[in-house]
PADO-118982 format. One record per residue (C-alpha): residue in one letter; residue number from 0; x, y, z. Coordinates in pm, 1 decimal. Each point is the difference from the previous one (the first is absolute). Layout:
<sites>
type, seq, c1, c2, c3
A, NUM, X, Y, Z
...
</sites>
This chain:
<sites>
type, seq, c1, c2, c3
M, 0, 2257.2, -1442.5, 559.7
T, 1, 101.1, -32.1, -365.2
V, 2, -166.9, -283.5, -185.1
T, 3, 147.9, -151.1, -314.3
S, 4, -263.6, -105.1, -248.5
P, 5, -10.4, -128.6, -356.9
R, 6, -49.9, 271.8, -258.2
R, 7, -349.0, -120.4, -83.1
E, 8, -110.7, 24.9, 362.2
V, 9, 138.2, 351.9, 24.7
R, 10, -192.8, 102.8, -308.9
A, 11, -314.3, -163.7, 136.8
A, 12, 45.2, 196.4, 321.7
A, 13, 45.5, 318.7, -204.9
A, 14, -325.3, -70.0, -183.9
G, 15, -177.4, -65.8, 330.0
V, 16, 125.9, 326.8, 147.7
A, 17, -110.7, 188.5, -312.6
V, 18, -350.3, -147.5, 29.9
T, 19, -13.4, 94.2, 368.8
F, 20, 94.3, 360.2, -77.9
G, 21, -256.9, 18.3, -278.4
L, 22, -285.6, -142.6, 207.5
N, 23, 82.2, 228.6, 291.9
G, 24, -30.8, 293.4, -239.2
V, 25, -329.8, -138.0, -133.2
A, 26, -147.7, -25.2, 350.1
V, 27, 92.3, 352.3, 109.5
A, 28, -90.3, 165.1, -330.8
T, 29, -335.8, -179.0, -12.7
W, 30, -97.3, 168.5, 325.1
F, 31, 118.2, 343.8, -110.5
A, 32, -180.3, -36.8, -331.2
R, 33, -319.5, -64.2, 198.2
V, 34, 37.1, 301.4, 231.2
P, 35, -254.0, 207.0, -200.0
A, 36, -251.9, -283.3, 32.5
A, 37, 68.1, -15.7, 375.3
R, 38, -54.1, 375.2, 33.0
D, 39, -333.2, -16.8, -183.3
A, 40, -124.5, -314.9, 173.8
L, 41, 81.4, 130.2, 347.6
G, 42, -96.0, 361.8, -68.2
L, 43, 333.3, 144.0, 113.9
S, 44, 118.9, 358.1, -26.0
A, 45, 355.6, 68.2, -116.7
G, 46, 116.6, 41.2, 359.2
A, 47, -169.1, -319.2, 117.4
L, 48, 145.7, -190.2, -294.1
G, 49, 347.3, 128.1, 89.8
L, 50, -43.5, -131.5, 354.2
L, 51, -115.3, -336.0, -133.4
L, 52, 307.1, -23.7, -223.7
L, 53, 223.9, 46.9, 302.5
S, 54, -100.8, -352.7, 101.6
I, 55, 195.1, -166.8, -279.1
S, 56, 300.7, 225.3, 64.1
A, 57, -11.0, -80.1, 371.5
G, 58, -13.4, -373.0, -73.7
A, 59, 294.8, 20.9, -236.9
F, 60, 204.7, 208.0, 243.2
L, 61, -65.2, -242.1, 286.5
A, 62, 103.0, -284.7, -230.3
M, 63, 333.2, 166.8, -67.6
L, 64, 69.7, 11.3, 373.4
T, 65, -64.0, -371.9, 45.7
A, 66, 75.3, -160.5, -337.9
G, 67, 371.4, -44.9, 66.6
E, 68, -68.9, -203.6, 312.5
V, 69, -278.6, -197.3, -170.4
T, 70, 218.7, -82.3, -301.9
H, 71, 285.8, -97.3, 229.6
R, 72, -223.2, -234.9, 200.3
L, 73, -197.7, -155.0, -285.4
G, 74, 236.1, 31.0, -295.5
A, 75, -84.7, 185.8, -321.1
R, 76, -200.8, -286.8, -151.4
R, 77, -234.9, -45.4, 294.1
T, 78, -27.2, 375.0, 52.8
V, 79, -111.4, 52.7, -359.5
C, 80, -254.9, -282.7, 33.5
V, 81, -147.8, 138.2, 321.7
S, 82, 4.0, 362.2, -112.8
A, 83, -164.2, -88.3, -333.7
V, 84, -290.1, -156.0, 189.1
V, 85, -17.5, 311.4, 220.8
V, 86, -0.7, 226.3, -308.1
S, 87, -279.3, -201.5, -157.2
A, 88, -204.9, -1.6, 320.4
G, 89, 34.6, 377.5, 29.3
L, 90, -103.0, 52.3, -362.1
G, 91, -305.3, -222.8, 49.6
V, 92, -105.6, 175.5, 321.6
A, 93, 40.6, 339.8, -168.6
G, 94, -218.9, -121.9, -285.5
A, 95, -266.3, -108.6, 245.5
G, 96, 18.8, 335.4, 177.1
I, 97, -58.0, 185.1, -326.1
G, 98, -270.8, -216.2, -154.1
A, 99, -150.3, -294.6, 186.0
F, 100, -5.3, 159.3, 347.6
P, 101, 61.8, 372.9, -51.1
S, 102, 201.9, 122.7, 297.9
V, 103, 281.3, 250.1, 39.6
A, 104, 135.7, -192.0, 298.9
L, 105, 0.9, -333.5, -185.2
T, 106, 168.9, 156.4, -302.6
A, 107, 261.6, 164.7, 223.0
I, 108, 77.2, -333.8, 166.5
G, 109, 28.6, -167.8, -338.2
I, 110, 245.8, 248.4, -148.2
F, 111, 201.8, 9.7, 324.6
V, 112, 43.2, -377.9, -29.4
L, 113, 77.7, 39.5, -371.4
G, 114, 268.8, 258.3, 80.7
Y, 115, 154.0, -215.6, 271.6
G, 116, 12.0, -310.1, -220.0
S, 117, 137.2, 189.3, -299.6
G, 118, 270.0, 171.0, 207.9
T, 119, 109.9, -327.6, 158.8
C, 120, 9.8, -170.6, -338.6
D, 121, 202.2, 294.5, -132.5
V, 122, 287.7, -63.8, 241.5
A, 123, -1.9, -379.1, -42.9
M, 124, -6.6, 6.2, -379.8
N, 125, 280.6, 258.5, -8.3
V, 126, 211.7, -226.9, 222.3
E, 127, -53.9, -293.4, -236.1
A, 128, 56.0, 225.6, -302.1
A, 129, 335.9, 113.6, 136.1
E, 130, 110.1, -362.1, 45.4
V, 131, -110.3, -85.5, -354.6
E, 132, 193.5, 301.1, -128.6
R, 133, 310.1, -116.0, 186.6
A, 134, -32.4, -356.2, -134.1
L, 135, -43.6, 118.8, -358.7
G, 136, 302.6, 226.8, 30.2
K, 137, -168.5, 290.6, -179.1
T, 138, -236.8, 282.3, 88.5
V, 139, -365.6, -99.2, -23.5
M, 140, -163.5, 175.9, 296.7
P, 141, -132.5, 294.3, -207.7
R, 142, -170.5, -246.5, -233.2
F, 143, -188.1, -152.8, 292.7
H, 144, -117.9, 348.7, 95.6
A, 145, -99.0, 54.3, -363.9
M, 146, -225.7, -304.4, 38.4
W, 147, -170.9, 176.1, 291.0
S, 148, -60.0, 301.0, -225.8
L, 149, -132.8, -223.3, -278.0
G, 150, -231.7, -162.5, 254.0
T, 151, -147.1, 338.6, 87.3
V, 152, -51.8, 81.8, -367.7
A, 153, -170.8, -336.2, -56.0
A, 154, -225.6, 56.0, 300.5
A, 155, -99.3, 345.5, -124.5
G, 156, -86.1, -138.2, -343.2
L, 157, -197.5, -290.1, 145.1
T, 158, -191.0, 233.9, 229.4
S, 159, -101.1, 212.8, -297.4
L, 160, -140.6, -307.0, -173.3
V, 161, -175.5, -116.4, 315.3
A, 162, -156.3, 341.3, 55.9
W, 163, -114.3, 6.8, -363.0
A, 164, -159.3, -342.9, 48.8
V, 165, -170.2, 125.6, 319.8
L, 166, 135.6, -288.3, 207.2
P, 167, -73.3, 58.7, 371.2
V, 168, 295.9, 135.5, 195.7
T, 169, -20.0, -280.4, 256.2
T, 170, 14.6, -266.2, -270.6
H, 171, 291.2, 172.9, -169.7
L, 172, 211.1, 32.2, 314.5
V, 173, -73.3, -354.9, 117.2
L, 174, 96.9, -146.2, -338.2
V, 175, 326.1, 196.9, -2.5
A, 176, 65.1, -110.5, 358.7
V, 177, -30.6, -366.2, -98.2
V, 178, 233.0, 42.8, -299.0
V, 179, 258.6, 183.3, 214.0
A, 180, -10.4, -264.1, 274.3
V, 181, 24.7, -302.1, -230.1
G, 182, 258.7, 157.7, -228.8
S, 183, 220.9, 113.7, 287.5
L, 184, -11.5, -337.7, 173.3
L, 185, 102.1, -175.4, -321.9
A, 186, 273.9, 255.5, -68.2
A, 187, 144.8, -37.4, 350.6
R, 188, 53.2, -372.3, -60.5
T, 189, 287.0, 92.6, -234.5
Y, 190, 187.3, 198.6, 268.7
R, 191, 341.0, -151.0, 70.8
F, 192, 193.8, 244.5, 213.7
G, 193, -213.1, 161.1, 269.1
G, 194, -207.3, -306.3, 64.6
D, 195, 136.6, -97.2, 337.6
A, 196, -48.5, 183.3, 325.6
E, 197, 304.8, 100.7, 200.5
H, 198, 15.4, -154.6, 345.6
G, 199, 223.6, 54.4, 296.5
R, 200, 55.1, 374.8, -35.2
G, 201, -201.7, 318.0, -23.3
S, 202, -102.8, 165.5, -323.4
G, 203, 233.1, 294.6, 57.8
V, 204, -263.4, 261.8, -84.2
M, 205, 84.3, 214.6, 302.5
A, 206, 371.6, -27.9, -75.8
A, 207, -66.5, 102.0, -362.3
W, 208, -150.2, 327.3, 124.1
R, 209, 343.0, 83.7, 145.0
E, 210, 199.5, -72.3, -317.7
P, 211, 118.6, 318.0, -175.6
R, 212, 1.9, -154.8, -348.1
T, 213, -352.8, -140.0, 37.6
L, 214, -129.8, 339.2, 116.5
L, 215, 177.0, 181.5, -285.6
V, 216, -149.2, -241.0, -255.0
G, 217, -338.7, 50.7, 164.9
M, 218, 26.9, 378.8, -24.6
L, 219, 93.4, -25.6, -367.8
V, 220, -294.5, -232.0, -64.1
L, 221, -222.1, 250.2, 183.9
V, 222, 94.9, 275.7, -244.5
L, 223, -34.8, -229.2, -301.1
A, 224, -338.5, -126.7, 119.3
F, 225, -109.9, 361.9, 44.7
T, 226, 113.5, 69.3, -357.1
E, 227, -207.7, -288.6, -132.4
G, 228, -299.7, 53.5, 227.6
T, 229, -27.3, 370.5, -82.6
A, 230, -44.8, -84.5, -366.7
N, 231, -253.8, -272.1, 78.3
D, 232, -208.9, 231.5, 216.5
W, 233, 32.8, 340.3, -164.2
V, 234, 131.4, 4.7, -357.6
A, 235, -342.2, -34.3, -167.8
L, 236, -153.2, 275.6, 212.8
A, 237, 308.2, 220.2, -43.2
F, 238, -34.4, -10.6, -378.5
I, 239, -374.6, 61.9, 16.2
D, 240, 39.9, 304.7, 225.6
G, 241, 338.6, 128.3, -114.8
H, 242, 5.9, -76.5, -372.5
S, 243, -378.3, 11.6, -64.9
F, 244, -20.9, -364.4, -106.9
D, 245, -344.0, -160.8, 3.3
P, 246, -54.8, -296.0, 239.5
A, 247, 50.9, -261.1, -271.5
M, 248, 332.8, 153.8, -103.4
G, 249, 100.8, 30.9, 365.7
A, 250, -57.0, -372.6, 43.5
A, 251, 202.5, -62.1, -316.8
V, 252, 292.0, 196.6, 147.4
F, 253, -5.0, -228.3, 302.5
G, 254, 2.4, -293.4, -243.0
V, 255, 315.9, 142.6, -159.5
F, 256, 169.9, 4.4, 341.4
V, 257, -97.6, -359.7, 81.9
T, 258, 102.6, -123.2, -344.8
T, 259, 350.0, 150.1, 4.3
M, 260, 53.2, -107.7, 361.5
T, 261, -92.4, -359.3, -88.7
F, 262, 225.2, 15.1, -308.3
G, 263, 286.3, 121.6, 218.9
R, 264, -48.9, -283.0, 247.0
I, 265, 4.1, -262.4, -271.9
F, 266, 302.6, 125.5, -194.2
G, 267, 187.6, 195.8, 266.6
T, 268, 140.4, -325.9, 133.3
I, 269, 240.3, -2.2, -297.0
A, 270, 149.3, 331.9, 111.0
L, 271, 21.8, -115.9, 362.3
D, 272, 193.1, -313.2, -95.7
R, 273, 234.8, 195.1, -223.3
W, 274, 75.9, 306.5, 211.7
G, 275, -117.7, -82.1, 351.9
R, 276, -249.5, 148.8, 240.5
V, 277, 168.6, 327.0, 93.5
P, 278, 63.7, 160.9, -342.3
V, 279, -331.8, -122.0, -140.4
L, 280, -198.9, 133.7, 296.7
V, 281, 178.8, 336.0, -17.4
I, 282, -90.7, 32.6, -369.5
T, 283, -361.1, -112.0, 44.7
M, 284, -56.4, 232.9, 296.1
L, 285, 133.0, 290.4, -205.3
L, 286, -232.1, -104.8, -283.2
A, 287, -296.0, -1.5, 238.6
A, 288, 86.6, 346.6, 130.6
A, 289, 38.9, 134.7, -355.0
G, 290, -326.1, -164.9, -104.3
V, 291, -193.2, 173.5, 276.9
G, 292, 152.7, 331.4, -106.0
L, 293, -114.2, -55.1, -357.8
A, 294, -346.0, -107.4, 115.5
V, 295, -42.2, 320.6, 201.0
F, 296, 173.9, 254.3, -223.9
G, 297, -47.0, -162.0, -341.3
G, 298, -86.2, 270.3, -249.5
S, 299, -241.6, -224.3, -187.9
P, 300, -220.9, -299.6, 84.5
V, 301, 231.8, -227.0, -200.5
V, 302, 305.8, 104.6, 201.9
A, 303, -189.2, -30.2, 329.0
V, 304, -121.0, -351.8, -81.6
A, 305, 351.1, -94.3, -112.3
G, 306, 114.2, 116.5, 343.6
V, 307, -243.5, -243.4, 162.5
A, 308, 140.2, -278.7, -217.6
V, 309, 353.8, 83.6, 116.7
W, 310, -125.8, 20.5, 358.7
G, 311, -142.6, -351.6, -25.9
L, 312, 319.0, -136.2, -151.5
G, 313, 209.7, 163.5, 270.8
T, 314, -221.5, -138.1, 276.3
A, 315, -0.6, -357.9, -123.5
L, 316, 298.9, -153.4, 177.1
G, 317, 18.9, 174.8, 336.9
F, 318, -243.0, -200.5, 212.3
P, 319, 94.2, -349.8, -127.8
V, 320, 374.7, 71.9, 18.6
G, 321, -47.9, 116.9, 358.4
M, 322, -166.9, -331.3, 82.7
S, 323, 287.2, -190.7, -161.3
A, 324, 251.1, 200.5, 203.5
A, 325, -189.1, -68.6, 322.4
A, 326, 12.1, -374.3, -72.9
D, 327, 371.7, -20.7, -90.2
D, 328, 70.2, -222.3, 302.3
P, 329, -232.2, -304.8, -22.0
A, 330, 22.0, -65.7, 375.0
R, 331, -137.3, 346.4, 83.8
A, 332, -215.8, 59.0, -306.3
A, 333, -344.0, -24.4, 162.3
A, 334, 86.0, 240.8, 280.2
R, 335, 166.0, 257.0, -224.1
V, 336, -264.5, -13.3, -272.8
S, 337, -263.2, 51.9, 269.3
V, 338, 178.3, 307.0, 140.4
V, 339, 62.3, 153.7, -343.1
A, 340, -362.2, -67.8, -96.0
V, 341, -130.7, 173.3, 313.5
I, 342, 211.6, 308.9, -69.7
G, 343, -78.2, -0.4, -372.8
Y, 344, -374.1, -53.0, 31.9
T, 345, -22.4, 302.6, 228.3
A, 346, 18.6, 200.1, -322.6
F, 347, -328.9, -148.4, -117.7
L, 348, -163.3, 113.7, 326.5
A, 349, 157.3, 346.1, 28.0
G, 350, 40.4, 83.3, -369.0
P, 351, -361.4, 75.7, -100.3
P, 352, -70.2, 253.2, 277.9
V, 353, 341.2, 170.0, -43.7
V, 354, -60.0, 62.4, -370.1
G, 355, -362.7, 88.5, 70.9
F, 356, 89.7, 269.0, 252.7
L, 357, 260.7, 143.1, -236.4
G, 358, -255.8, -10.7, -278.4
D, 359, -236.7, 215.4, 202.7
E, 360, 270.0, 266.7, 12.7
V, 361, 165.7, -10.4, -343.6
G, 362, -220.9, -227.8, -210.8
V, 363, 35.1, -374.7, -48.3
L, 364, 226.1, 31.2, -307.0
R, 365, 258.4, 218.1, 176.6
A, 366, -27.0, -219.2, 311.3
L, 367, 157.1, -282.8, -203.6
L, 368, 330.9, 185.8, 25.5
V, 369, 38.7, -139.2, 351.8
V, 370, 112.3, -322.0, -173.6
P, 371, 331.6, 132.5, -142.1
L, 372, 53.0, 198.8, 319.7
L, 373, 16.1, -335.0, 181.4
L, 374, 165.7, -202.3, -276.4
L, 375, 308.2, 212.6, -47.6
P, 376, 120.4, -5.8, 365.0
A, 377, -84.6, -371.8, 12.9
L, 378, 272.4, -67.2, -258.4
A, 379, 240.8, 4.9, 295.1
L, 380, -169.2, -317.4, 130.9
V, 381, 50.7, -205.5, -317.2
P, 382, 344.7, -143.7, 98.2
A, 383, -175.6, -188.7, 282.5
L, 384, -142.6, -230.7, -269.0
R, 385, 338.2, -161.4, -62.0
P, 386, 10.8, -362.0, 118.0
P, 387, 182.9, -17.1, 336.6
E, 388, 283.5, -213.8, -139.7
S, 389, 82.2, 264.1, -264.3
R, 390, -4.1, 295.2, 238.1
</sites>
């Protein structure tokens, strides 16, 4: 259902969506920034920590399977409100499991709940974001995803300060949980488009799984999510092992990737509005593939780091543009965004072990070449991003 709204209300809704994205990023990144503290407090080996971290991935994946139906039944506004409370509860329980009542089981429950709430919120806020984008008549979805990235950077910086001040982990996570809950509830009050539940018909999630275009968009998002996730998980280690960088410089290389990706999400909207999704995505995917090649085969550290910068820039638009494409039809947006999210987020589950196994055979740096090997064939999927009415 298309809702006409005064310009000021649309802009207020855009600001509310941006805040929701940012706070969701803060919540998730706060947990990941505290993983070393969780390992030390619970006395976990690397293998045991890996099993614990599966809890948040399992929660997020389950959320993707159900979020379309939940958003359809409750509406985007109510879904964001409920999921924000769930996210905050999970963060608080995880904090208690690390500090106040040290327990692996309690921590696992907390991050499972955190993952489920964050994944559900992800679908709902993307549905609202797509409606805001449509009402504004210009591309803004990548900027919302840039807010998520900025939220993660803010959370990492805050965690460094908190650790320096020796604030207990439980206190830290509970305080962040309260801020996320209150901020998200206030932000959701500005929502204007996905606020009402749909009654009288099903969500269409099962039907969306049978739609060729939705599946093609999902497969493209899968490859683009793998491209982004591989850098997040492995680029620092690849430069430490493959280019003999020290740990501090390896972390700085990851910072280069995040910075250029965020820059691309903020300013890439200009290119999308001028030239459209298909040509811009083709160019950015080629940039990402070339960037990986430079990062692996760069003859000097400067060239290799420049390759990472190009990689980040080329990765910036893929995931958010895929979400916009999934939500082209407002009546089916929740179902299609849910399906595309399920397919795309599989990359974040499967990507780390795939690169890890390849790294055991050829080294982590050379294992990064799997990214262009997937990107280049995936160029054939890009035409699926065209809006249905222009196809």
